Backbone bond lengths (Angstrom), bond angles and torsions (degrees), N, CA, C in turn:
res aa  C-N    CA-C-N  psi(-1)  N-CA   C-N-CA  omega(-1)  CA-C   N-CA-C  phi
1 M - - - 1.432 - - 1.483 111.77 -
2 S 1.323 119.71 114.43 1.429 122.33 -179.75 1.483 110.82 -87.06
3 S 1.312 117.21 172.42 1.409 119.75 177.63 1.564 113.04 -62.56
4 S 1.361 109.88 -27.02 1.461 116.98 179.23 1.549 111.07 -75.38
5 A 1.386 119.27 -14.70 1.324 121.02 175.64 1.532 114.62 -63.00
6 V 1.219 118.26 -20.63 1.479 126.00 -172.33 1.568 105.44 -68.21
7 S 1.423 121.33 -35.84 1.324 128.52 -174.37 1.540 107.68 -95.24
8 D 1.372 121.95 -1.59 1.488 120.31 178.43 1.543 109.92 -71.29
9 E 1.264 115.87 160.47 1.380 124.24 -177.97 1.626 108.89 -70.92
10 S 1.207 116.46 -25.86 1.430 123.93 -176.86 1.479 104.99 -81.40
11 S 1.418 118.91 136.83 1.447 121.66 -178.01 1.591 107.08 -113.20
12 V 1.277 119.65 2.01 1.475 124.29 -174.42 1.644 103.60 -125.47
13 A 1.291 112.69 126.88 1.559 120.50 169.02 1.600 103.96 -114.24
14 V 1.272 112.94 135.46 1.446 116.30 175.38 1.542 110.85 -117.34
15 A 1.419 106.81 125.44 1.440 114.61 178.30 1.635 114.99 -113.73
16 L 1.183 116.57 143.69 1.450 117.41 -176.78 1.499 111.38 -125.05
17 R 1.357 111.02 128.11 1.540 118.25 -177.75 1.442 106.68 -117.43
18 V 1.322 119.11 118.89 1.404 128.74 178.08 1.521 104.10 -82.11
19 R 1.379 121.82 108.71 1.421 116.91 -179.38 1.444 110.49 -79.04
20 P 1.341 115.35 163.41 1.503 123.23 176.99 1.464 108.79 -71.41
21 L 1.329 125.10 159.27 1.424 131.51 172.90 1.464 107.71 -62.54
22 L 1.308 116.59 138.10 1.465 126.61 171.50 1.454 110.76 -68.43
23 P 1.302 127.43 147.33 1.445 128.47 179.61 1.528 108.09 -52.32
24 K 1.368 120.56 -43.00 1.512 120.18 177.88 1.515 113.47 -61.07
25 E 1.387 113.20 -34.44 1.497 116.39 177.65 1.459 113.43 -67.53
26 K 1.367 114.12 -39.13 1.404 117.29 173.42 1.511 116.96 -64.96
27 L 1.251 117.69 -38.32 1.472 119.66 168.49 1.524 116.66 -54.08
28 E 1.277 108.97 -38.18 1.509 120.12 -178.04 1.557 112.69 -83.66
29 S 1.284 112.37 5.81 1.528 116.66 176.75 1.612 116.31 66.59
30 C 1.425 111.63 26.05 1.449 112.11 -175.89 1.443 108.18 -76.54
31 N 1.302 115.02 161.66 1.467 123.60 -179.68 1.535 108.23 -124.11
32 I 1.393 119.31 148.32 1.443 122.83 169.45 1.547 110.23 -71.43
33 C 1.206 116.52 123.62 1.532 121.17 -174.10 1.488 109.67 -88.09
34 L 1.307 125.27 -7.28 1.392 132.81 175.26 1.417 119.71 -90.33
35 T 1.185 128.06 133.63 1.525 128.91 163.55 1.554 107.83 -105.60
36 T 1.343 112.33 123.24 1.457 114.34 179.00 1.714 111.31 -96.92
37 I 1.347 109.67 148.04 1.386 115.16 176.30 1.620 103.62 -129.25
38 P 1.240 118.88 77.47 1.421 123.68 -177.05 1.493 115.90 -50.83
39 Q 1.353 117.04 -40.67 1.469 120.97 179.02 1.357 115.61 -54.88
40 S 1.406 119.38 -32.52 1.420 124.49 -171.45 1.574 108.20 -113.73
41 N 1.295 117.53 5.15 1.555 127.42 -178.05 1.580 107.68 53.75
42 Q 1.407 116.22 49.03 1.414 118.22 -178.95 1.508 107.38 -129.35
43 V 1.334 115.07 150.32 1.424 126.41 164.14 1.533 115.37 -122.21
44 I 1.296 116.46 144.85 1.433 118.85 176.53 1.581 106.28 -116.44
45 L 1.309 109.06 127.68 1.437 121.54 -177.80 1.588 104.24 -95.36
46 G 1.285 117.22 118.10 1.448 122.40 178.85 1.453 104.63 70.20
47 N 1.297 114.48 -132.55 1.505 121.72 179.86 1.514 117.34 -104.40
48 D 1.416 114.61 -17.35 1.438 112.44 -171.38 1.496 114.09 -135.08
49 K 1.353 125.54 -11.39 1.413 124.97 -171.49 1.663 104.21 -95.28
50 Q 1.320 111.34 116.67 1.561 114.78 -177.01 1.584 105.69 -116.89
51 F 1.320 108.57 137.54 1.468 119.69 -177.94 1.558 108.06 -128.84
52 T 1.364 114.41 142.65 1.484 122.71 176.72 1.481 107.31 -114.60
53 F 1.401 112.14 137.43 1.478 118.10 176.70 1.502 103.76 -130.34
54 D 1.371 115.98 173.60 1.439 121.55 176.68 1.546 112.93 -69.70
55 H 1.300 111.19 -30.96 1.573 123.32 178.98 1.454 111.60 -144.72
56 V 1.296 118.95 139.40 1.404 123.23 175.11 1.509 111.87 -133.10
57 F 1.411 118.98 130.71 1.452 121.51 -176.19 1.475 105.23 -124.97
58 D 1.412 112.45 131.28 1.456 115.63 177.15 1.562 113.17 -78.02
59 P 1.259 115.69 -175.98 1.596 119.68 -178.96 1.516 110.33 -66.23
60 V 1.458 118.58 -22.96 1.518 114.19 -173.54 1.553 107.43 -100.08
61 S 1.349 123.20 3.31 1.356 128.48 173.66 1.514 110.65 -49.65
62 K 1.282 119.49 131.60 1.505 125.07 177.86 1.594 104.73 -84.82
63 Q 1.407 110.04 142.21 1.486 121.18 175.75 1.482 111.05 -53.73
64 G 1.333 122.20 -39.61 1.535 123.31 177.44 1.511 110.56 -62.75
65 D 1.384 118.64 -41.98 1.450 115.68 -178.69 1.588 109.38 -70.71
66 I 1.166 119.06 -28.78 1.531 117.05 179.25 1.473 105.80 -71.36
67 Y 1.233 119.23 -46.76 1.508 126.57 -179.75 1.514 108.30 -53.17
68 A 1.379 118.65 -50.95 1.377 124.05 -173.54 1.461 109.89 -69.10
69 T 1.297 119.00 -29.34 1.514 120.10 179.73 1.606 111.29 -85.41
70 T 1.168 118.99 -35.17 1.436 121.21 -174.68 1.507 120.43 -105.16
71 V 1.334 119.04 -31.27 1.429 123.72 -174.90 1.496 110.98 -98.52
72 V 1.420 119.70 -46.16 1.451 123.47 -170.95 1.547 107.58 -59.58
73 P 1.379 124.39 -48.64 1.539 122.84 -178.72 1.628 107.77 -59.57
74 L 1.340 119.54 -33.84 1.412 121.40 -178.51 1.620 107.18 -66.49
75 L 1.249 110.24 -49.04 1.519 116.25 -176.07 1.556 112.77 -65.46
76 D 1.427 113.39 -33.50 1.459 117.38 175.33 1.566 107.85 -63.69
77 A 1.317 119.81 -49.72 1.423 124.79 -177.54 1.655 107.83 -57.79
78 V 1.354 114.75 -47.23 1.411 115.48 -176.66 1.690 104.71 -59.17
79 F 1.291 118.40 -46.88 1.476 115.19 -170.79 1.613 107.80 -71.31
80 Q 1.212 113.81 -14.73 1.501 117.58 -179.30 1.537 108.90 -86.37
81 G 1.212 116.85 -6.48 1.493 123.49 175.66 1.601 113.03 101.43
82 Y 1.362 120.08 8.26 1.440 120.42 176.98 1.455 111.04 -90.74
83 N 1.307 117.81 148.20 1.384 125.53 178.41 1.481 110.22 -66.55
84 A 1.362 117.73 142.85 1.485 118.46 -176.25 1.468 107.80 -84.68
């Protein structure tokens, strides 16, 4: 969400974070079934189902990066007097 998103007609931004596999899931040889394309904010489920979000974060994304991208602009807007 950029600072210009505050003035957008849309009031909801959707972010998707693909979590890393849990240790139990790794032991059970589970695989992540999503492919992330962060540059285009898309995920591919399986081989053919493609979805687009406002923000996409892969399993190795850092919590600080997610916070800076999704929360900081919202807080800035709130402190400037805009409705969240």
